C-alpha positions as CSV (number, residue, x, y, z in Angstrom):
1,M,-16.6,-16.1,-27.3
2,R,-12.6,-16.8,-27.6
3,I,-10.9,-15.3,-25.3
4,G,-7.2,-15.4,-25.3
5,L,-4.7,-14.1,-22.7
6,I,-1.5,-13.6,-23.7
7,T,0.4,-13.3,-20.9
8,A,2.6,-15.2,-18.3
9,D,0.8,-14.8,-14.8
10,P,-2.7,-15.7,-15.7
11,G,-3.0,-16.1,-12.3
12,H,-2.8,-12.1,-11.7
13,Q,-6.0,-11.1,-10.3
14,L,-7.2,-8.9,-12.8
15,L,-7.3,-11.7,-15.6
16,A,-8.2,-14.0,-13.1
17,D,-11.2,-12.5,-11.5
18,T,-12.3,-11.6,-15.4
19,T,-11.7,-14.9,-16.6
20,D,-14.4,-16.4,-13.8
21,L,-16.5,-13.6,-14.8
22,L,-16.3,-14.6,-18.3
23,T,-16.1,-18.1,-17.9
24,P,-18.0,-21.2,-18.4
25,R,-20.2,-19.3,-20.6
26,H,-16.9,-18.5,-22.5
27,E,-13.1,-19.1,-23.3
28,V,-10.3,-18.4,-22.2
29,V,-7.4,-19.2,-23.0
30,A,-3.7,-17.9,-22.2
31,L,-0.8,-17.9,-24.5
32,D,2.6,-17.6,-22.5
33,P,4.7,-15.3,-24.8
34,G,8.4,-17.2,-22.4
35,G,11.1,-15.5,-21.8
36,H,12.7,-11.8,-22.8
37,G,14.3,-12.9,-26.3
38,A,13.3,-10.8,-29.7
39,G,11.7,-13.8,-31.6
40,A,8.4,-14.8,-31.2
41,P,6.9,-18.3,-29.9
42,D,5.3,-20.4,-32.0
43,P,2.6,-19.4,-33.8
44,V,-0.9,-20.0,-33.1
45,P,-2.4,-22.4,-36.0
46,P,-5.1,-20.3,-37.8
47,G,-8.3,-22.9,-36.3
48,E,-7.3,-22.2,-32.9
49,L,-7.6,-18.7,-32.7
50,A,-9.6,-16.9,-30.6
51,D,-11.9,-14.1,-31.3
52,V,-9.7,-11.6,-29.1
53,Y,-6.2,-11.4,-27.3
54,L,-5.4,-9.2,-24.3
55,L,-2.4,-8.8,-24.1
56,K,-1.3,-8.2,-20.8
57,A,3.0,-9.1,-21.6
58,R,5.2,-6.3,-22.0
59,T,8.8,-8.6,-23.1
60,P,9.8,-8.5,-26.7
61,R,8.5,-12.0,-27.4
62,A,4.6,-10.9,-26.4
63,L,4.9,-8.1,-28.7
64,A,6.5,-10.8,-31.7
65,L,3.7,-12.4,-30.2
66,A,0.5,-10.1,-30.8
67,R,2.0,-9.4,-34.3
68,S,1.8,-12.3,-35.3
69,L,-1.8,-12.8,-34.3
70,E,-2.7,-9.2,-35.7
71,R,-1.3,-10.5,-39.0
72,A,-2.8,-13.3,-38.7
73,G,-6.5,-11.7,-38.5
74,A,-6.8,-11.3,-34.7
75,P,-7.8,-8.5,-33.1
76,V,-5.0,-7.8,-29.7
77,V,-6.1,-5.1,-26.4
78,N,-4.1,-3.3,-26.4
79,S,-2.5,-3.5,-29.9
80,A,1.3,-4.4,-30.7
81,A,2.3,-1.0,-31.8
82,A,0.8,1.1,-29.1
83,T,2.0,-1.7,-26.5
84,A,5.6,-0.7,-27.7
85,R,5.3,2.8,-27.6
86,C,4.3,2.6,-24.0
87,Q,7.5,1.0,-23.7
88,D,10.1,3.9,-24.9
89,R,9.8,6.9,-22.6
90,T,11.7,9.0,-25.4
91,A,8.4,8.1,-28.1
92,M,6.2,8.5,-25.0
93,A,7.3,12.1,-24.4
94,G,6.7,12.6,-28.0
95,L,3.5,12.2,-29.0
96,A,2.6,13.1,-25.4
97,L,4.2,16.8,-25.7
98,S,2.9,16.8,-29.7
99,A,-0.7,16.3,-28.5
100,G,-0.7,19.2,-25.6
101,L,-0.8,16.7,-22.9
102,P,0.6,17.7,-19.8
103,F,3.8,15.5,-20.0
104,A,7.5,15.7,-17.9
105,R,9.5,17.4,-20.5
106,T,11.9,14.6,-21.6
107,R,15.8,14.1,-23.3
108,T,17.3,11.0,-24.6
109,L,21.0,10.9,-24.0
110,R,22.6,7.3,-25.0
111,S,24.2,6.5,-21.9
112,C,23.9,7.5,-17.8
113,A,27.8,7.6,-18.0
114,A,26.7,10.5,-21.1
115,L,24.7,12.1,-18.0
116,A,27.0,11.9,-16.0
117,A,29.6,13.9,-17.7
118,E,27.4,16.7,-18.0
119,P,27.0,19.4,-15.4
120,L,24.2,19.2,-13.4
121,R,22.3,22.4,-13.0
122,R,18.9,21.3,-10.6
123,P,17.4,17.7,-9.3
124,V,16.2,15.7,-11.9
125,V,14.7,12.5,-12.4
126,V,16.6,9.7,-14.6
127,K,15.3,7.1,-15.7
128,S,15.4,4.3,-18.5
129,R,14.8,4.5,-22.0
130,H,12.9,1.4,-22.5
131,S,10.7,0.4,-19.5
132,R,10.6,-3.1,-18.6
133,R,10.7,-5.0,-14.6
134,H,13.7,-3.4,-12.2
135,D,14.2,-0.3,-14.4
136,L,16.1,2.5,-12.8
137,V,14.1,5.0,-11.6
138,A,15.9,7.7,-9.7
139,R,16.2,10.9,-9.0
140,V,19.3,12.9,-8.0
141,D,20.3,16.3,-6.4
142,D,24.0,16.4,-7.2
143,A,27.0,15.4,-9.4
144,A,27.7,12.8,-6.3
145,Q,25.1,11.0,-6.5
146,L,24.6,11.2,-10.7
147,R,28.0,9.3,-10.1
148,A,27.5,6.6,-8.0
149,L,23.9,6.3,-10.4
150,S,26.3,5.9,-13.1
151,A,29.1,3.5,-11.7
152,D,25.8,1.1,-11.6
153,W,24.5,2.3,-14.8
154,A,27.0,2.9,-16.7
155,D,25.5,1.8,-20.5
156,E,22.1,2.1,-20.0
157,P,19.8,4.6,-22.5
158,V,18.3,7.2,-20.0
159,V,15.9,10.0,-20.4
160,V,16.6,12.5,-18.0
161,Q,13.0,15.4,-16.8
162,D,13.6,18.3,-14.2
163,F,12.3,17.1,-10.6
164,V,8.8,19.1,-10.7
165,P,8.9,19.8,-6.3
166,N,5.4,17.7,-5.4
167,D,3.5,16.3,-2.0
168,G,5.2,13.1,-2.8
169,W,1.8,11.3,-3.7
170,D,1.2,9.6,-7.0
171,H,-2.5,9.9,-8.1
172,K,-2.5,6.1,-9.9
173,L,-5.7,6.4,-12.6
174,W,-6.1,3.6,-14.4
175,V,-8.8,3.5,-17.7
176,I,-10.7,0.7,-19.2
177,A,-12.9,1.3,-21.9
178,G,-13.5,5.2,-20.9
179,R,-14.1,3.9,-17.2
180,V,-11.6,5.3,-14.7
181,F,-10.3,4.1,-11.8
182,A,-8.4,5.7,-9.5
183,A,-6.2,5.4,-6.9
184,L,-2.7,7.5,-4.4
185,R,0.7,5.8,-3.8
186,R,3.6,7.9,-2.6
187,S,6.0,8.2,-5.6
188,E,8.8,6.2,-5.6
189,L,10.7,9.1,-5.4
190,A,9.8,10.2,-1.7
191,A,11.8,9.3,1.5
192,G,10.3,5.8,2.6
193,G,9.9,5.0,-0.9
194,R,6.3,3.1,-2.5
195,G,4.3,2.8,0.2
196,P,0.2,0.7,0.0
197,A,-2.0,2.3,-2.7
198,L,-4.8,4.7,-1.3
199,P,-8.3,4.4,-2.3
200,L,-9.2,7.4,-4.5
201,A,-12.8,8.1,-6.3
202,A,-12.2,9.1,-9.4
203,D,-14.8,12.1,-9.2
204,A,-12.5,13.4,-5.7
205,L,-9.6,14.1,-8.5
206,P,-8.7,18.0,-7.9
207,R,-10.7,19.8,-11.4
208,G,-9.6,19.4,-15.1
209,W,-7.4,16.0,-14.2
210,L,-9.8,13.7,-15.5
211,E,-9.7,15.5,-19.2
212,P,-6.2,14.5,-19.9
213,V,-6.0,11.3,-19.1
214,L,-8.8,10.5,-20.8
215,R,-7.2,11.5,-24.4
216,V,-4.5,9.9,-23.5
217,G,-6.3,6.5,-24.6
218,P,-6.9,8.1,-28.2
219,V,-3.4,9.7,-28.6
220,F,-2.0,6.3,-28.2
221,S,-4.4,4.0,-29.9
222,L,-4.7,2.4,-26.3
223,D,-7.9,0.7,-24.5
224,V,-6.6,-0.5,-21.6
225,Y,-3.7,1.9,-19.2
226,G,-2.9,3.8,-16.6
227,V,-1.7,7.4,-15.8
228,D,0.9,8.3,-13.3
229,L,0.4,12.0,-12.7
230,I,1.7,14.6,-10.2
231,D,0.8,17.7,-8.2
232,A,2.8,20.1,-10.5
233,G,1.5,23.0,-7.9
234,E,-1.6,25.1,-8.3
235,G,-3.9,22.1,-9.0
236,A,-1.9,21.6,-12.1
237,P,-1.4,17.6,-13.7
238,L,1.2,16.5,-14.9
239,I,2.2,12.9,-16.4
240,V,5.0,11.5,-15.1
241,D,4.7,7.9,-16.9
242,I,2.4,5.5,-19.3
243,N,1.1,2.3,-19.1
244,A,-0.1,-0.3,-20.9
245,F,-2.5,-2.8,-19.6
246,P,-1.0,-1.9,-15.8
247,G,-2.0,-4.4,-13.1
248,I,-6.0,-2.6,-11.7
249,R,-4.9,-4.9,-8.7
250,G,-8.4,-4.4,-6.2
251,Q,-10.2,-2.3,-8.0
252,A,-13.7,-2.6,-8.1
253,G,-15.5,-2.8,-11.4
254,A,-12.6,-3.1,-13.0
255,P,-12.7,-6.8,-14.1
256,G,-16.3,-6.3,-15.1
257,E,-14.7,-3.5,-17.6
258,L,-12.0,-5.6,-18.9
259,A,-14.7,-8.9,-19.6
260,A,-17.2,-6.2,-21.4
261,L,-14.5,-5.2,-23.9
262,A,-13.3,-8.2,-24.2
263,L,-16.1,-9.5,-25.5
264,R,-17.3,-6.8,-28.0
265,V,-14.0,-6.2,-29.5
266,A,-14.4,-9.6,-30.3
267,E,-17.9,-9.0,-31.4
268,R,-16.0,-6.7,-34.0
269,G,-13.8,-9.3,-34.5
270,R,-16.3,-11.0,-36.1
271,G,-17.9,-8.5,-38.2
272,R,-21.0,-8.2,-36.0
273,R,-22.6,-5.3,-35.1
274,P,-20.3,-4.1,-32.2
275,R,-23.5,-2.9,-29.2
276,P,-23.2,-0.8,-25.8
277,Y,-20.7,-2.7,-23.6
278,P,-22.4,-6.2,-21.8
279,A,-23.8,-5.9,-18.3
280,R,-22.0,-8.0,-15.4
281,A,-25.2,-10.2,-15.6
282,E,-25.0,-11.2,-19.3
283,I,-21.3,-11.8,-19.2
284,L,-22.4,-14.2,-16.7
285,G,-24.6,-15.9,-18.6
286,E,-27.6,-14.6,-16.0
287,S,-29.6,-12.9,-18.7
288,R,-29.2,-11.7,-22.5
289,P,-30.4,-9.2,-24.1
290,K,-34.1,-8.8,-25.9
């Protein structure tokens, strides 16, 4: 099989470990979408198409490249459309809430300056509408804080969510083809900011938390994704963010699950009959199914 990586960083831990599992039995090639502009890089010649592409990038050029590969008939995980939905926090909230997921109530404003012109009646969380590196995510408790924020982000389109009192810990859940990985991390909105991720077994989550996390996949058409949850009180989960193809660093078993998913989708793309995810030994070429 030929597996393509759409990424500017093929050395990322998850991708590098996945590549190690797939090679040398399978060929892994990296496509760097380059830059942040809207135009797509040069198209891949049809004879050089991979059997599947893993989209570990979210820039406009990466999405444009993914769309061009999909039009050429190559499967992409996650699809360009599904990835784009997770980049627009307005679309994300609308889809999640319409599906009945416990997502934070969200409203959209054309700019941070427009928000600053409104009276602030309660603490809120202000985020850039369009998710990207170094975007705006801030807790605002009073009008003075809001004015200071607007001074730096006046023209930024934003979404606003009421701040929900919580214990200051984000539950980081990652899903690859239905398998859940988990960790705890201090919220970036908590005093002192983020710290290192702490181990958390998926079966140690509060009762009922896994169900909405697993529903995110079919609702958003995602195979690889992350969900950030907080405890909104009395053990009730509240989803505050959804990410397409997150890093999932340091999670034992994640590279094997990703490698197996890539091979399964590649086989399906070739018109072969799908079969269960291969075991790690099979991915390495140590055994073949009877």
